[in-house]
N, C-alpha and C positions, 0 to 999 in steps of 0.2 A: 827661523825654523820653517816658515811657509815655503821658502825657496827649495827645501828638500823634497817637496811634493811634485809629482808630475803635473804638467800644466792643467789637464782636465780636472783632476782632483783639487788642485789649488783654486781654480775658478769656481767650482761648485762650492767648496768650503767658504770662500769669500762671499759668494752670493747668499748662501744660507746663514752662516754664522755672523757675518759682519753686516751685510746689507739687509738681512731679514726676509729674503724671498722664500716662498714655499716651493716644495719640489715641483709642483705643476708649473709654476712660473719659470723656474730654472729650466725645466725640460723644454718648454715652449721657446724660451729665449735662446737656448743653445742648440735646439733641434735634436734633442736626445729624449729617451723615454724617462718617465718618472723613476722606473726601476734603476736605470743607469745613474740617475742623479743620486738616488739613495745609496747605491753601491759605491759611487765615487766619494760621497760624504763619509760613509763608514770607513772606507780605505784611508781617507785623509785623517780622520780622527785616530785610527789605530796607529798610523805612521807617526803622527805628531806625538802620541803618547810614548811610543818607543823612543823617539828622538829626545823628548823632554826628560824621560827617566834615565836615559843612558848618557845624557850630556854632562852630568856631574862626575863621571868616572874618569 
């Protein structure tokens, strides 16, 4: 399912949800703002929800 995400959203999701980084750490590591990190994570979560709930149809 993660492969369905754009690269930026996938990286942020992995760093936050799997690796346990905070948004400030992700922002510094990737050279993006904290707002962009939060936005990418929100997008990833929504996309994964849609993919998950539509996968059994």
